[in-house]
VMD Tcl script that builds the backbone (N, CA, C; Angstrom):
set m [mol new atoms 291]
animate dup $m
set s [atomselect $m all]
$s set {name element resname resid chain x y z} {
  {N N MET 1 A 20.025 58.591 38.923}
  {CA C MET 1 A 19.861 58.117 39.214}
  {C C MET 1 A 19.431 57.866 40.998}
  {N N PRO 2 A 17.826 57.873 41.379}
  {CA C PRO 2 A 18.183 57.605 43.205}
  {C C PRO 2 A 19.209 57.312 44.054}
  {N N ASP 3 A 19.461 57.080 44.757}
  {CA C ASP 3 A 20.096 56.127 45.975}
  {C C ASP 3 A 19.267 55.078 45.812}
  {N N ASN 4 A 17.778 54.984 45.320}
  {CA C ASN 4 A 17.334 53.845 46.457}
  {C C ASN 4 A 17.633 52.897 45.474}
  {N N GLU 5 A 17.485 53.302 43.708}
  {CA C GLU 5 A 17.923 52.156 43.344}
  {C C GLU 5 A 19.456 51.680 43.052}
  {N N LYS 6 A 20.321 52.982 43.197}
  {CA C LYS 6 A 21.837 52.142 43.322}
  {C C LYS 6 A 22.291 51.404 44.562}
  {N N PHE 7 A 20.979 51.663 44.997}
  {CA C PHE 7 A 21.205 50.318 46.663}
  {C C PHE 7 A 20.874 49.421 46.205}
  {N N GLU 8 A 19.398 48.566 44.984}
  {CA C GLU 8 A 19.166 47.637 44.820}
  {C C GLU 8 A 20.102 46.824 43.603}
  {N N SER 9 A 20.403 47.371 43.325}
  {CA C SER 9 A 21.902 47.432 42.271}
  {C C SER 9 A 23.082 46.670 42.341}
  {N N THR 10 A 23.173 47.450 43.851}
  {CA C THR 10 A 24.128 47.311 44.427}
  {C C THR 10 A 23.898 45.162 44.636}
  {N N GLU 11 A 22.929 45.367 46.229}
  {CA C GLU 11 A 22.701 44.450 46.395}
  {C C GLU 11 A 22.619 42.717 45.358}
  {N N PHE 12 A 22.102 43.782 44.004}
  {CA C PHE 12 A 21.874 42.104 43.146}
  {C C PHE 12 A 23.072 42.007 43.052}
  {N N GLU 13 A 24.344 42.549 42.320}
  {CA C GLU 13 A 24.899 42.613 41.834}
  {C C GLU 13 A 26.189 41.462 42.689}
  {N N ARG 14 A 26.309 41.469 44.048}
  {CA C ARG 14 A 26.649 40.648 45.183}
  {C C ARG 14 A 25.863 39.767 44.845}
  {N N PHE 15 A 24.113 39.496 45.180}
  {CA C PHE 15 A 23.989 37.806 44.584}
  {C C PHE 15 A 24.325 37.680 43.875}
  {N N LEU 16 A 24.316 37.867 42.859}
  {CA C LEU 16 A 24.819 37.498 41.324}
  {C C LEU 16 A 26.480 36.764 41.624}
  {N N GLU 17 A 26.513 37.529 41.943}
  {CA C GLU 17 A 28.619 37.239 42.481}
  {C C GLU 17 A 28.648 35.942 43.682}
  {N N LYS 18 A 28.039 36.274 44.495}
  {CA C LYS 18 A 28.225 34.665 45.319}
  {C C LYS 18 A 27.142 33.562 44.831}
  {N N TYR 19 A 26.093 34.969 43.794}
  {CA C TYR 19 A 25.665 32.707 42.741}
  {C C TYR 19 A 26.638 32.244 42.368}
  {N N GLU 20 A 27.419 33.465 41.197}
  {CA C GLU 20 A 28.610 33.258 40.010}
  {C C GLU 20 A 29.798 31.857 41.438}
  {N N VAL 21 A 29.595 32.103 42.529}
  {CA C VAL 21 A 31.264 31.589 43.006}
  {C C VAL 21 A 30.579 30.531 43.881}
  {N N HIS 22 A 29.439 30.285 44.008}
  {CA C HIS 22 A 28.994 28.723 44.289}
  {C C HIS 22 A 28.579 28.302 43.428}
  {N N ARG 23 A 28.460 28.473 42.578}
  {CA C ARG 23 A 28.115 27.794 40.569}
  {C C ARG 23 A 29.873 27.266 40.111}
  {N N ILE 24 A 31.045 27.840 40.458}
  {CA C ILE 24 A 32.260 27.771 40.138}
  {C C ILE 24 A 32.487 26.521 41.159}
  {N N ARG 25 A 32.026 26.954 42.269}
  {CA C ARG 25 A 32.809 26.401 43.162}
  {C C ARG 25 A 32.514 24.215 42.876}
  {N N GLU 26 A 30.969 24.198 43.181}
  {CA C GLU 26 A 30.081 23.386 42.858}
  {C C GLU 26 A 30.655 22.438 41.608}
  {N N THR 27 A 31.091 23.212 40.640}
  {CA C THR 27 A 31.412 22.390 39.237}
  {C C THR 27 A 32.602 21.960 39.467}
  {N N PHE 28 A 33.777 22.770 40.194}
  {CA C PHE 28 A 34.735 22.347 40.308}
  {C C PHE 28 A 34.963 21.112 41.481}
  {N N LYS 29 A 34.370 20.998 42.051}
  {CA C LYS 29 A 33.789 19.717 42.890}
  {C C LYS 29 A 33.826 18.625 42.022}
  {N N GLU 30 A 32.342 19.405 41.552}
  {CA C GLU 30 A 32.688 17.902 39.852}
  {C C GLU 30 A 33.193 16.998 39.273}
  {N N ARG 31 A 34.512 18.712 38.880}
  {CA C ARG 31 A 35.391 17.360 38.069}
  {C C ARG 31 A 36.439 16.653 38.992}
  {N N VAL 32 A 36.515 17.882 40.241}
  {CA C VAL 32 A 37.864 16.962 41.461}
  {C C VAL 32 A 37.335 15.481 40.995}
  {N N LEU 33 A 35.999 15.083 41.564}
  {CA C LEU 33 A 34.927 13.969 41.833}
  {C C LEU 33 A 35.554 13.211 40.253}
  {N N THR 34 A 35.034 13.280 39.473}
  {CA C THR 34 A 35.094 13.040 37.664}
  {C C THR 34 A 36.977 12.520 38.269}
  {N N ILE 35 A 37.526 13.108 37.820}
  {CA C ILE 35 A 38.796 12.828 38.040}
  {C C ILE 35 A 39.401 11.857 38.701}
  {N N VAL 36 A 38.961 11.906 40.060}
  {CA C VAL 36 A 38.919 10.882 41.199}
  {C C VAL 36 A 38.820 9.875 40.472}
  {N N ILE 37 A 37.756 9.088 40.393}
  {CA C ILE 37 A 36.509 7.762 40.136}
  {C C ILE 37 A 38.140 7.151 38.646}
  {N N ALA 38 A 38.198 8.841 37.706}
  {CA C ALA 38 A 38.439 8.333 36.418}
  {C C ALA 38 A 40.086 7.702 37.102}
  {N N SER 39 A 40.460 8.023 37.701}
  {CA C SER 39 A 41.849 7.858 37.997}
  {C C SER 39 A 42.297 6.479 38.827}
  {N N LEU 40 A 40.682 6.510 40.135}
  {CA C LEU 40 A 40.918 4.933 40.485}
  {C C LEU 40 A 40.760 3.505 39.026}
  {N N GLY 41 A 40.208 4.505 38.713}
  {CA C GLY 41 A 39.274 3.164 36.793}
  {C C GLY 41 A 41.210 2.810 36.326}
  {N N LEU 42 A 41.643 3.509 36.203}
  {CA C LEU 42 A 42.704 3.728 35.466}
  {C C LEU 42 A 43.849 3.062 35.737}
  {N N ILE 43 A 44.280 2.974 37.616}
  {CA C ILE 43 A 44.895 1.937 37.997}
  {C C ILE 43 A 44.138 0.577 38.192}
  {N N ALA 44 A 42.351 0.570 38.531}
  {CA C ALA 44 A 42.290 -1.029 38.686}
  {C C ALA 44 A 42.383 -1.743 36.995}
  {N N ALA 45 A 42.088 -0.611 35.792}
  {CA C ALA 45 A 42.522 -1.709 33.991}
  {C C ALA 45 A 44.623 -1.937 34.459}
  {N N LEU 46 A 45.131 -0.883 35.236}
  {CA C LEU 46 A 46.432 -1.185 34.776}
  {C C LEU 46 A 46.869 -2.087 35.221}
  {N N ALA 47 A 45.974 -3.137 36.409}
  {CA C ALA 47 A 46.466 -3.349 37.439}
  {C C ALA 47 A 45.519 -5.082 36.958}
  {N N TRP 48 A 44.396 -5.040 36.132}
  {CA C TRP 48 A 44.922 -5.659 35.266}
  {C C TRP 48 A 44.875 -6.252 34.249}
  {N N ASP 49 A 45.625 -5.352 33.778}
  {CA C ASP 49 A 45.908 -5.626 32.447}
  {C C ASP 49 A 47.627 -6.835 32.731}
  {N N ASP 50 A 48.773 -5.708 33.529}
  {CA C ASP 50 A 49.485 -6.580 34.354}
  {C C ASP 50 A 49.297 -8.518 34.578}
  {N N ALA 51 A 48.082 -8.328 35.053}
  {CA C ALA 51 A 47.380 -9.836 35.991}
  {C C ALA 51 A 47.350 -10.131 34.059}
  {N N LEU 52 A 46.522 -10.016 33.784}
  {CA C LEU 52 A 46.071 -10.571 32.775}
  {C C LEU 52 A 47.934 -11.097 31.396}
  {N N LYS 53 A 48.517 -10.000 31.755}
  {CA C LYS 53 A 49.820 -10.383 30.797}
  {C C LYS 53 A 50.948 -11.241 31.742}
  {N N HIS 54 A 50.381 -11.252 33.029}
  {CA C HIS 54 A 51.297 -12.614 33.526}
  {C C HIS 54 A 50.130 -14.186 33.100}
  {N N LEU 55 A 49.315 -14.076 33.531}
  {CA C LEU 55 A 48.366 -15.195 32.925}
  {C C LEU 55 A 48.885 -15.655 31.405}
  {N N PHE 56 A 48.577 -14.803 30.910}
  {CA C PHE 56 A 49.977 -15.453 29.709}
  {C C PHE 56 A 50.928 -15.890 29.482}
  {N N GLU 57 A 51.804 -15.676 29.891}
  {CA C GLU 57 A 53.118 -15.679 30.660}
  {C C GLU 57 A 52.672 -16.742 31.112}
  {N N LYS 58 A 52.366 -17.531 32.535}
  {CA C LYS 58 A 51.744 -18.636 32.575}
  {C C LYS 58 A 51.838 -19.579 31.955}
  {N N LEU 59 A 50.541 -18.737 31.372}
  {CA C LEU 59 A 49.810 -20.198 30.458}
  {C C LEU 59 A 50.967 -20.530 28.679}
  {N N PHE 60 A 51.688 -19.528 28.923}
  {CA C PHE 60 A 51.805 -19.772 27.485}
  {C C PHE 60 A 53.381 -19.926 27.292}
  {N N GLY 61 A 53.663 -20.092 28.621}
  {CA C GLY 61 A 55.726 -20.226 29.077}
  {C C GLY 61 A 56.333 -18.742 29.858}
  {N N GLY 62 A 57.042 -18.746 30.021}
  {CA C GLY 62 A 57.370 -17.020 31.470}
  {C C GLY 62 A 57.543 -17.363 32.718}
  {N N GLU 63 A 58.107 -16.725 33.547}
  {CA C GLU 63 A 57.588 -16.837 34.673}
  {C C GLU 63 A 57.066 -15.791 35.151}
  {N N ALA 64 A 56.318 -15.954 36.105}
  {CA C ALA 64 A 55.173 -14.965 36.609}
  {C C ALA 64 A 54.286 -15.045 37.725}
  {N N SER 65 A 53.888 -14.094 38.918}
  {CA C SER 65 A 53.210 -14.253 39.870}
  {C C SER 65 A 51.645 -14.511 39.498}
  {N N LEU 66 A 51.704 -15.151 38.905}
  {CA C LEU 66 A 49.754 -14.785 38.389}
  {C C LEU 66 A 49.081 -14.930 40.131}
  {N N ALA 67 A 48.704 -14.818 40.910}
  {CA C ALA 67 A 48.150 -15.468 42.227}
  {C C ALA 67 A 48.438 -13.988 42.694}
  {N N GLU 68 A 49.708 -13.981 42.743}
  {CA C GLU 68 A 50.047 -12.019 43.371}
  {C C GLU 68 A 49.034 -11.340 42.544}
  {N N GLU 69 A 49.880 -11.068 41.372}
  {CA C GLU 69 A 48.559 -10.428 40.291}
  {C C GLU 69 A 47.803 -10.140 40.808}
  {N N VAL 70 A 46.765 -11.380 40.298}
  {CA C VAL 70 A 45.104 -11.669 39.969}
  {C C VAL 70 A 45.178 -10.900 41.802}
  {N N LEU 71 A 45.616 -11.008 42.661}
  {CA C LEU 71 A 45.307 -11.029 43.868}
  {C C LEU 71 A 45.108 -9.205 43.760}
  {N N TYR 72 A 46.566 -8.941 43.635}
  {CA C TYR 72 A 46.467 -7.359 43.666}
  {C C TYR 72 A 44.691 -6.266 42.892}
  {N N ALA 73 A 44.930 -7.372 41.605}
  {CA C ALA 73 A 44.583 -6.911 40.752}
  {C C ALA 73 A 42.612 -6.901 41.322}
  {N N LEU 74 A 42.348 -7.372 42.029}
  {CA C LEU 74 A 41.208 -7.502 42.964}
  {C C LEU 74 A 41.353 -7.003 43.799}
  {N N ILE 75 A 42.221 -6.923 44.824}
  {CA C ILE 75 A 41.881 -5.785 45.746}
  {C C ILE 75 A 42.333 -4.166 45.315}
  {N N ILE 76 A 43.078 -4.074 43.817}
  {CA C ILE 76 A 42.855 -2.439 43.674}
  {C C ILE 76 A 41.339 -2.178 42.621}
  {N N THR 77 A 40.863 -3.138 42.476}
  {CA C THR 77 A 39.315 -3.134 41.793}
  {C C THR 77 A 38.466 -2.605 43.135}
  {N N ILE 78 A 38.789 -3.517 44.702}
  {CA C ILE 78 A 37.876 -3.406 45.489}
  {C C ILE 78 A 37.811 -2.138 46.096}
  {N N VAL 79 A 39.242 -1.529 45.993}
  {CA C VAL 79 A 38.634 -0.028 46.440}
  {C C VAL 79 A 38.517 0.419 45.682}
  {N N ALA 80 A 39.291 0.707 44.363}
  {CA C ALA 80 A 38.527 1.583 43.916}
  {C C ALA 80 A 36.747 1.865 43.590}
  {N N ALA 81 A 35.980 0.262 43.657}
  {CA C ALA 81 A 34.769 0.043 43.755}
  {C C ALA 81 A 33.703 1.373 44.994}
  {N N ALA 82 A 35.192 0.202 46.206}
  {CA C ALA 82 A 34.343 1.089 47.190}
  {C C ALA 82 A 34.682 3.134 46.989}
  {N N VAL 83 A 35.692 2.813 47.143}
  {CA C VAL 83 A 36.240 4.629 47.073}
  {C C VAL 83 A 35.132 5.205 45.916}
  {N N SER 84 A 34.932 4.945 44.895}
  {CA C SER 84 A 33.842 5.882 44.443}
  {C C SER 84 A 32.992 5.398 44.267}
  {N N VAL 85 A 31.188 4.148 45.348}
  {CA C VAL 85 A 30.812 4.681 45.979}
  {C C VAL 85 A 31.143 5.852 46.854}
  {N N TYR 86 A 32.267 5.562 47.523}
  {CA C TYR 86 A 31.557 6.660 49.000}
  {C C TYR 86 A 32.060 7.800 48.099}
  {N N LEU 87 A 32.346 7.584 47.571}
  {CA C LEU 87 A 33.013 9.737 46.987}
  {C C LEU 87 A 31.065 10.345 46.548}
  {N N ALA 88 A 30.664 9.129 45.291}
  {CA C ALA 88 A 29.494 9.099 45.248}
  {C C ALA 88 A 28.201 9.568 45.848}
  {N N LYS 89 A 28.272 9.005 47.211}
  {CA C LYS 89 A 27.531 8.981 48.075}
  {C C LYS 89 A 27.452 10.503 48.911}
  {N N LEU 90 A 29.147 10.356 48.627}
  {CA C LEU 90 A 29.106 11.848 49.575}
  {C C LEU 90 A 28.828 13.210 49.248}
  {N N TYR 91 A 29.204 13.470 47.510}
  {CA C TYR 91 A 29.070 14.556 46.875}
  {C C TYR 91 A 27.498 14.125 46.389}
  {N N ASN 92 A 26.549 13.085 46.546}
  {CA C ASN 92 A 24.789 13.294 46.205}
  {C C ASN 92 A 24.326 13.962 47.863}
  {N N LYS 93 A 25.468 13.478 49.143}
  {CA C LYS 93 A 24.683 13.910 50.572}
  {C C LYS 93 A 24.668 15.414 49.923}
  {N N ARG 94 A 26.050 16.447 49.709}
  {CA C ARG 94 A 25.583 18.421 49.616}
  {C C ARG 94 A 24.947 18.269 48.959}
  {N N GLU 95 A 25.001 17.843 47.488}
  {CA C GLU 95 A 23.945 17.328 46.247}
  {C C GLU 95 A 22.782 18.206 46.645}
  {N N GLU 96 A 21.847 17.162 48.124}
  {CA C GLU 96 A 20.547 17.440 48.826}
  {C C GLU 96 A 20.727 18.541 49.212}
  {N N LYS 97 A 21.585 18.919 50.263}
  {CA C LYS 97 A 21.172 19.787 50.903}
  {C C LYS 97 A 20.703 21.260 50.325}
}
mol reanalyze $m
mol bondsrecalc $m
mol representation Tube
mol addrep $m
């Protein structure tokens, strides 16, 4: 095999390796973003679960701080939504570049 063909093959292999590393990084970022958003959704769901549990305790007897639980659930939901929107915009900006 001539030296010229060896050189071209090596350059092509480097290009493929670099492309593969880039693809793996992007896939990793997508997975992390998905996990973060899902985690925030879980936190919001758990907050609403507690709030609704206290609502039923309040309506049907038992002690509960309904206002605090609902306020907590609202705050968690707003924070989760805001962070999700911010992360999605950040990711979409990077993807457009």
